[in-house]
C-alpha positions as CSV (number, residue, x, y, z in Angstrom):
1,X,131.9,125.0,77.0
2,X,133.7,124.7,80.3
3,X,137.0,123.5,78.8
4,X,137.0,120.4,81.0
5,X,138.5,117.2,79.5
6,X,136.6,114.1,80.4
7,X,138.8,111.0,80.1
8,X,136.9,107.7,79.7
9,X,138.3,104.1,79.7
10,X,137.7,102.1,76.4
11,X,137.4,98.7,78.1
12,X,139.8,95.8,78.5
13,X,138.2,93.0,76.6
14,X,139.0,93.9,72.9
15,X,136.7,95.2,70.2
16,X,133.8,92.9,71.2
17,X,134.1,93.5,75.0
18,X,133.0,89.9,75.7
19,X,129.9,90.3,73.4
20,X,130.8,87.7,70.9
21,X,127.9,88.5,68.5
22,X,129.6,91.6,67.0
23,X,132.4,94.2,67.5
24,X,131.4,97.4,69.1
25,X,132.8,100.4,71.1
26,X,131.7,101.1,74.7
27,X,129.8,104.2,75.7
28,X,130.6,106.7,77.1
29,X,134.1,106.3,75.6
30,X,132.5,106.5,72.1
31,X,131.0,109.9,72.8
32,X,132.7,112.8,70.8
33,X,132.5,114.7,74.1
34,X,135.0,112.4,75.8
35,X,138.7,111.7,75.4
36,X,138.6,107.9,74.8
37,X,141.5,106.3,76.5
38,X,142.8,103.0,75.1
39,X,145.8,100.8,75.8
40,X,149.2,100.1,74.3
41,X,151.9,97.9,75.8
42,X,154.6,99.5,77.9
43,X,157.2,98.7,75.2
44,X,155.3,101.0,72.7
45,X,156.7,104.1,74.5
46,X,160.2,102.9,73.6
47,X,159.6,102.3,69.9
48,X,161.0,104.6,67.3
49,X,158.4,107.1,66.1
50,X,158.7,105.7,62.6
51,X,157.4,102.3,63.7
52,X,153.7,101.5,63.5
53,X,151.6,101.8,66.6
54,X,150.6,98.7,68.5
55,X,147.6,97.9,70.7
56,X,147.7,96.1,74.1
57,X,146.5,92.6,73.5
58,X,147.5,89.7,75.8
59,X,145.4,87.2,73.8
60,X,143.4,84.5,75.3
61,X,145.3,84.7,78.6
62,X,144.5,88.4,79.4
63,X,143.0,91.7,78.3
64,X,143.1,93.8,75.2
65,X,142.3,97.4,74.6
66,X,138.7,98.2,73.7
67,X,138.1,100.3,70.6
68,X,136.8,100.3,67.1
69,X,134.3,102.4,65.1
70,X,131.1,103.8,66.6
71,X,127.8,102.7,65.0
72,X,126.1,105.8,66.6
73,X,128.3,108.8,66.6
74,X,129.4,110.6,63.4
75,X,133.0,111.3,62.6
76,X,134.1,114.3,64.6
77,X,136.0,117.1,62.7
78,X,139.4,116.1,64.3
79,X,139.1,112.6,62.7
80,X,137.9,113.7,59.3
81,X,141.1,112.9,57.5
82,X,141.6,109.4,59.1
83,X,141.0,106.0,57.7
84,X,140.3,102.7,59.3
85,X,141.8,99.4,58.4
86,X,139.5,96.4,59.0
87,X,140.6,93.0,57.9
88,X,143.1,94.4,55.4
89,X,140.7,96.9,53.8
90,X,141.4,100.6,54.4
91,X,138.5,103.0,54.0
92,X,137.7,106.6,55.2
93,X,136.5,106.8,58.7
94,X,132.7,106.9,58.4
95,X,131.9,107.2,62.1
96,X,133.8,108.1,65.3
97,X,136.9,106.1,65.8
98,X,137.9,105.0,69.3
99,X,140.3,105.3,71.2
100,X,141.7,108.8,70.9
101,X,144.8,108.2,73.0
102,X,146.5,105.2,74.6
103,X,148.8,104.4,77.6
104,X,150.3,101.4,79.3
105,X,147.5,99.2,80.6
106,X,149.3,95.9,80.9
107,X,148.9,94.7,84.6
108,X,152.4,93.2,84.4
109,X,153.9,96.7,83.9
110,X,151.1,98.7,85.4
111,X,150.8,101.1,88.3
112,X,151.8,100.6,91.9
113,X,148.8,101.5,94.1
114,X,147.7,101.0,97.7
115,X,144.2,99.6,98.3
116,X,143.0,99.2,101.8
117,X,146.5,99.4,103.1
118,X,147.8,96.7,100.7
119,X,150.3,97.4,97.9
120,X,149.3,96.0,94.5
121,X,149.8,96.6,90.8
122,X,146.9,97.4,88.5
123,X,146.4,97.9,84.8
124,X,143.6,98.3,82.3
125,X,142.2,101.3,80.5
126,X,140.6,102.4,83.8
127,X,144.2,103.1,84.9
128,X,145.0,104.8,81.6
129,X,142.1,107.3,81.9
130,X,143.4,109.0,85.1
131,X,147.0,108.8,83.7
132,X,145.9,111.0,80.7
133,X,143.9,113.3,83.0
134,X,146.9,113.8,85.1
């Protein structure tokens, strides 16, 4: 092991990632060898620790954090005691859960960047991955 953390974006189109036939998680974010980076709204950082966590989801008008349960990778040891809640039914995590971490991905509160000499604001889990790496 080299001790290098590989941060991978989970996608910005919800748990189906525009594939309407079924929910799934994106690879390589689903790999147990990656730190899967999802999205939470900016206001989540200001919530009291006792409040439940929320996911970034702008509904039909925008993006939503990718994530879910892998159908390929087994549950890693660090997720062994976790459970998943799908449609109101909680059960032990049978396969790898994604994401591992989250950050602000909302383009309305995103990151000021300069692209080709122009200032703009970006968001999405592709902005969260380098945030966590930093």
